[in-house]
N, C-alpha and C positions, 0 to 999 in steps of 0.2 A: 330239259329232264334226265338227259344221258349223264350230264354233269353231274346232279343230284343222286342219281342211280350208282354212279363212279365213287362219289363221295361217301354213300352210305357204304358199299363195300369195303373201303380203305378203313373207315371208322371200324365197322365193323371186324374188319382184319388186326387191328390195331386192340380193340378191346378182348378178342380172343388170345392174342400173344399175350398180353397183359394179365387174363386170368389163368393161363398157363404159368407164366412164372410165378403167379402169387399161389397157385397151388404147389408147385414144385418147393417153394420157400417154405409154404405149410410143412409140406411132407418132411424136408429136411429138417426143420427145426422140432417138429413132434419127435422124429426117430431119433434126434440127439437127445431130446429131452428124456425120453423113455430108456434110452442107453445108459445116460449119464446118472439117472435116478436108480436104475435098477443095478447095474454094473458096478459103478464108482461109488455110488451113496451121495452124488452130488447132483443139482440140478440149476435149470436155467431160469433166471426169474421173468424172462420177457417171453419164453417160449409158447406159453398159453394165450398170451396177451396179443402178440403180432399173429397168431394163428387166428385168433378169435376176429380182429380187425379186417384181416386179409379175407377171410370167410364173407365178412359182410359186404367187402368190396365186389367179391366173386357174386354173390347172389344179388346183389342190387345191380349191376353193371351187366348181368347174365340175363335178366329182364329185359333190356333194351334188345339184346341180340336177338331174343327168342321171339320178340316182337317183330322184328325186321323178319328173322325167318319164318314169320307164321306157326311158331311152334309151341304157343302156350297151351296147355290143357284146356281143352273145353268138349262140350259134350253136343255131338254133331247129329244125333238121330233126329231131332226136329228139323235141321239146318237141310238135311239129305231130303225132305219130303218136298222141297221146293225146287222149282224150275233154276236154270244157270242165271237168270237175270234177279230174282229174289235172292240168291245167294252172294250176289256181289251187292245187292243194296245192304244186306245183313252185314258181310264183311265192311263195309264202308261206315255201318253203324257202329260197328266193334272197334272200329281206327277212331272213330269221333270218340268214343268213350276213353279210348286208351289216352289218347290226345289230352282230353279235359283231365283226366285223373293225373296224367304226367304235369300238367300246369299248376295242379294243386300242389302235388307234391314238389314241386319247384317254390313254389310260393310259401308254403311250410318250412321248408330246406332253409329258405333263406333265413326265415326266425329261428330257427334251430340253430344255425352257424353263429348266428349273432348272441344268442343264450350261451353258447359253448366257447364263447371268443377267448375267455381266460382259463377254461378247463383245461387239465392235462391229465392224461392216464395214469393210472396208478402205479404201475412197476417202471415203465419206460419213460415216463415223463414227456412224452410227446402230446403235441396240441391237438384236443378232441377236434377240433376243426377237419385235421387233415382225414380222421376216420370218416365225419359227417359228409364231407364233400363229395361222397360217391352219389348222394342223393340229388345234388343239383346237377352233376355230371349225366347221370343214367336219366334224367328228367329231361335235360335237352335233349340228347340221344332219341329218346322216348317219342319226343315231340317231332322231331326230325322225320323219324322213320316212320312215326303214324301218318304225318303230312305226306309223304311220301305214298305210300301205300293206299292212302285215300286218294289222292290224285290218280295214280295207276288204276285203282279199280274204278275210277269215275270215267276215265277215258276208256277203259275196257268196255263197260257199261253203255257209254256212248257209241263207240264202234261198233258192239253188238246190235243195238238197236237200229244203226243204219243199215247193218247187214239184213235185218230180220225183216226192216221195212222194205227194202230192195227185193228179198226173197218173197214177200207176198205181192209182188207186183205193184207197188207204189211208184210213185213219179219221182222218189229219192233215186240220183243217179250218182 
């Protein structure tokens, strides 16, 4: 379990650094585009396209990091009404749903990669597989992270059950 947690931490850091670098490239290319267009009357033909594709990578990879950090937007009003044990079960259900969704994305992203095998971008002429490859990468990360969090929640649920059983005077030692 410690190895999986360390692997999740390392992959999360790598993804975060990639997203920071991608955002920096987006920023520089867009500033250069605006400066060249409005100051010199020139333009970069690739600036908007690279920014669009990097934004796709940032958003799609960001979903996996948000899953690991448990930072996705959710409404917790109903969840807060339940005791801790039910909250853990709801969390486990949330991770099962996230894992199933990631498996579906992984399956369909394979089809998408095959259908875009010969497509290239309009301006930069890069293979669209490079753009679409963010979906299987993010899906694999989401599957890994959701399974890790599911197991951690299950272990926490089992340990909490044993502690509660001991506190209630049962024979569990």
